[in-house]
N, C-alpha and C positions, 0 to 999 in steps of 0.2 A: 956401559948401561949401568945403572943405579936404582935397586928396587928399596924404595921406603916403605917400611911395614907399618908404620904407625903402632908399633907394640911388638907382635911375635910373627915370625914368617908362617903363614898358612896357619891361622889360630883355630881352625875347624879341625886340622891334620892332627893324628895320634902321634906323640914324640917321633916313633918310629917312621912314620910316614913322612914326617917333618925333616928327618936327616936324611932321609933319601931325595927329598927335594933340594936339600941345601947343597947336598954333593953333585947334584945335577947341574944347578945354577953356576956352583962354582965353576964346572967343567967348561960352562958357556961363557966365563968371564963376566958373570954378573956380580955387582956387587951389593951386598945386602945390608941394610941397615935397620937393627932391630933394638927394641928397648923403649922406656917411657920417654927419652929424648928424642925420639925416630917419628914424633908425630907432626905431619906437615901443618904450619899456622898461616902460611902464604903462599901463594904460586903468583910469580911474576912472570914477564915477559922473557927473561933471562935467568930467571934462578928460582930455586925453592927454599923457602924458609922454614926451619924446623923448630921445635919447642926448646931446645937445648941452646937456642942461639946461631947454631949454624946456618950457613948459606952456601947453598950447593949450585954452582952455575950449570944452567942446562938450556940448551938449544931447542929440545924438543921435551915437551913433558905430556904425560898419558896419565889422566886420572883414571884410576879404575877402584873407586871407594865404595863401590855399592849401586844398588838399582833405585832408580826413583817412581813415583806413583803419579800417574795423571790426577789433576786436582778437579776432576768432576764430581766426585762425592761432596769435597768441602765447598765447592762452589754452589753445589743444589742445597747446601745447608744440611746435610745429612750427618750425623755422628761419625766422626773417623778417629784413627789414632794419631800419633804423634807424626807419623811420615804421610798420613793422607790415606791409609787404607780404610775402606768403610767398615765400619763395626757391625758384625754379623754374630749370629748365636751360630750353633754348632751345625746349623743344616744349611748355611750361608745365607739365611734371610736376614734383610736388615733389621735392628733394632728399632728403626723408627717407623718403617713400613713393611708389612708382609708383601707386598706387591713388588719388591726390589729384593734382587738376589745379586750377591755378589759371584765373581769367579775368577780364579787364578789367584796371581801375586794382588790383585786390588782389595782381596779380601783380608781382614783382622779378625779371625773367629774368636768370640769371646775375650776379645783384645790379646791374646795369645797367639798371636799370628805364626803360620808355619814358615819355614826358611823359603825365600824367594829362590826358585829353581825351576827348571822343566821339569823335574821329577814330581815337584808338588802341584803346579800350576796345571800341569795336562790333567791329572787325576781330579784336582779340585773344580777345574773347569767340566768335566763330564759329569762330577757330582752335583754342581750347579744345575745343568741341565734336566738330572733326575729330580731335583727339589723343584724345579718349575713345572715339571709334567706331573708330578704329584701334587701340587697345589692346583693345577688345572683340573685334575681329576677329582678334586676334594678329598685328597688323603692328606694325611699327616706325612711330611717330611722326614728323611731320617738322617740322624745326625752323620757327618763323617767321621770316619776312621781311618786314619791315614798314618801309615810307618813310612821310614825311609830305609835305604839300603847301602848310601853311600854319597861320595863326591868324586868328581873327575876332573882333573886339572892336566892342560895341555903344557908342556915344557920344550915347545920347540916341535916342528913336524916328526921328529924321530923317537920322541920319548913324552912320557906323562906318567899320571899317577893315577891310579883308582884306589880310593880311600875306602874300606868298607866301613858300615856303621852299624849300631843297633838300631833297633826300631824306634827310639826315641831320639833318632838323629846325632846319638853322641858316637864318634870315631872309637873303633876298636883297634885290635893290635895288627888286624890282618890288612894290607895293602898289596898291589900288583905295580911296580915300577917300570921305569926304562921304556923300551920297545913294545913290551906286551902290554904295558899301562896306556901307551899311545893307541895300542889297537884296539884295546877294550872300550877307551874313550870315543873312538870312533864309531865301534859298534853300538854304544849306547845313543849318539847323536842319530845313527841312522834308523835305530829302533824307535826313537821318538818320533819322527816323521809318519814312520810304518804304523805305530801305534794309532796315532791320530786319524790317519787315512782310514784304518780298520774300524775304528769306533765311529766314523761317519756313515760307513757302509752297515756296519752291524752293532747298532748302540747297546752297550751293556758288554762289549767285548774286552772292555779295557781293564783290567784288574790291578791289584796292588796289595803289598801286606799291610798289616793291621799295626795298630800301636794301642794297647790298652791303658800303657801309663798314662795317657793323656788324661784319663778319666781323674786318677789321682793327683795330676797336676792341676786339674779344676777345681778339684776339693780344697787344695791348699788355697788357690788363688782366690777363691770365693769365700773362703772360711766356712764352708759347709761342712753339715754332717755327711758322711758317706751315702746315706739314703737319700737325702735332698739332692746331693751332686749327681748321683745314679740318674733319679728322675729326670733332673735337668737335661742330661745328655741322650735321654732314652735308649740304654744300653741293649733292651731287649729287644729293638726295632732291627730288622736285617737289611743288609747292605744292597749292593746292585744286582739286579736279577734275582732278588731271593734269596743270594748268598750270605752266609752267617758273616 
């Protein structure tokens, strides 16, 4: 088995976590191709072509290069980002129509979308419901304030890695690898389903960490003064169920 990285193995991972993954893949007999030349330029029936001219014979090729977005928003003539996510403000409301709210991975907040993952999609989905309910009640929706805590990767049934992250979704030095990493990933998967079911039974029960650095990121991207940017994201408003 050959893994073509198109750059670096596990680009999200901290170098410490990346070394752990590399060791595990080596034990599994996986050949890892990294570097600027390891970018796929074409996939044929029996081969994969790389940017540096190499041709890799392949009986079975599995493409795992990211997520796609349904084209409903684009076909509807709404403003979307380069991959088709609906452009919204920080409350998940469409920039074109206040009656349209985006949920999960289909939203590109302020054209600075959060990483596609169950970690973000479940929280964004719950917040989208809050936005709809607030608009129905004639209230001003609150901006989303969502932080991250990491990323988990399976490395076979018996091993995995949980890479911890700062709230702004940048990996830090801490990780759990091997069998404990696999068990932690399985726990996360089970918890995701549990949290969704609990949110359905008791709206507002799903909680998440916050990332106040996003406000600064918005200021930079918009070229706004701090006061203007703060007003744009309404930092004084409270989150779900009145919690700050």
